[in-house]
C-alpha atoms as a printed R data frame, in Angstrom:
   type eleno elety resid chain resno      x       y       z
1  ATOM     1    CA   MET     A     1  3.238   2.746  -5.186
2  ATOM     2    CA   LYS     A     2 -0.236   3.010  -5.141
3  ATOM     3    CA   LYS     A     3 -1.728  -0.500  -5.438
4  ATOM     4    CA   ASP     A     4 -4.117   0.155  -8.582
5  ATOM     5    CA   LEU     A     5 -0.838   0.455 -10.543
6  ATOM     6    CA   MET     A     6 -0.588  -3.477 -10.855
7  ATOM     7    CA   ASP     A     7 -3.159  -3.394 -13.637
8  ATOM     8    CA   ILE     A     8 -0.908  -1.455 -15.759
9  ATOM     9    CA   LEU     A     9  2.640  -2.498 -14.644
10 ATOM    10    CA   ALA     A    10  4.659  -5.113 -16.423
11 ATOM    11    CA   CYS     A    11  8.076  -6.597 -16.455
12 ATOM    12    CA   PRO     A    12 10.192  -4.383 -18.448
13 ATOM    13    CA   MET     A    13 12.277  -7.301 -19.850
14 ATOM    14    CA   CYS     A    14  9.600  -9.816 -21.005
15 ATOM    15    CA   LYS     A    15  6.365  -7.836 -20.504
16 ATOM    16    CA   SER     A    16  4.789 -10.748 -18.313
17 ATOM    17    CA   GLU     A    17  2.311  -9.730 -14.735
18 ATOM    18    CA   LEU     A    18  4.273  -8.824 -11.576
19 ATOM    19    CA   GLU     A    19  3.371 -10.288  -8.459
20 ATOM    20    CA   LEU     A    20  3.683  -7.829  -5.415
21 ATOM    21    CA   THR     A    21  5.099  -8.481  -2.449
22 ATOM    22    CA   ILE     A    22  4.261  -5.867   0.587
23 ATOM    23    CA   LYS     A    23  6.761  -5.360   3.357
24 ATOM    24    CA   GLU     A    24  4.892  -1.696   4.448
25 ATOM    25    CA   GLU     A    25  2.317   0.134   3.570
26 ATOM    26    CA   ASN     A    26 -0.026   2.586   4.627
27 ATOM    27    CA   GLU     A    27 -3.446   3.928   3.848
28 ATOM    28    CA   LYS     A    28 -2.434   4.897   0.551
29 ATOM    29    CA   GLU     A    29  0.192   3.044  -1.241
30 ATOM    30    CA   VAL     A    30  3.075   0.679  -0.952
31 ATOM    31    CA   VAL     A    31  5.781   2.188   0.796
32 ATOM    32    CA   THR     A    32  8.409  -1.228   0.532
33 ATOM    33    CA   GLY     A    33  8.128  -4.328  -1.284
34 ATOM    34    CA   SER     A    34  8.760  -5.911  -4.482
35 ATOM    35    CA   LEU     A    35  7.489  -6.680  -8.018
36 ATOM    36    CA   TYR     A    36  8.138 -10.422  -9.147
37 ATOM    37    CA   CYS     A    37  8.426 -11.873 -12.627
38 ATOM    38    CA   ALA     A    38  7.859 -15.609 -12.279
39 ATOM    39    CA   LYS     A    39  9.079 -15.797 -16.067
40 ATOM    40    CA   CYS     A    40 12.231 -13.751 -15.962
41 ATOM    41    CA   SER     A    41 12.910 -14.809 -12.067
42 ATOM    42    CA   GLU     A    42 13.753 -10.865 -11.576
43 ATOM    43    CA   THR     A    43 12.536  -8.724  -8.808
44 ATOM    44    CA   TYR     A    44 12.157  -5.225  -8.874
45 ATOM    45    CA   PRO     A    45 12.318  -3.396  -5.532
46 ATOM    46    CA   ILE     A    46  9.881  -0.550  -4.028
47 ATOM    47    CA   ASN     A    47 11.346   2.100  -1.549
48 ATOM    48    CA   ASP     A    48 10.328   4.988  -0.619
49 ATOM    49    CA   ALA     A    49  6.800   4.207  -2.777
50 ATOM    50    CA   ILE     A    50  8.851   3.947  -5.946
51 ATOM    51    CA   PRO     A    51  9.098   0.936  -8.121
52 ATOM    52    CA   ASN     A    52 12.601   0.805  -9.637
53 ATOM    53    CA   LEU     A    53 11.619  -0.922 -13.078
54 ATOM    54    CA   LEU     A    54 14.813  -0.704 -14.592
55 ATOM    55    CA   PRO     A    55 16.475  -3.392 -15.943
56 ATOM    56    CA   PRO     A    56 18.624  -5.381 -13.614
57 ATOM    57    CA   ASP     A    57 21.870  -4.022 -15.291
58 ATOM    58    CA   LEU     A    58 21.291  -0.815 -15.034
59 ATOM    59    CA   ARG     A    59 19.896  -0.515 -11.630
60 ATOM    60    CA   ASN     A    60 23.314  -0.109 -10.106
61 ATOM    61    CA   GLN     A    61 25.318   2.149 -11.932
62 ATOM    62    CA   SER     A    62 26.573   5.256 -10.510
């Protein structure tokens, strides 16, 4: 995920700002980490440079 996306990303549940936590990054983007919404207390994972912004109840369905 490119860091400049933070300017346009919002929590899918309440539309509040998200806080970025970086676990691994390269020269171009965030590879792993998370996006946190303080209002909802919800964390959205970033894996393989892709943020998973699905609502919590839809993330782990098969």
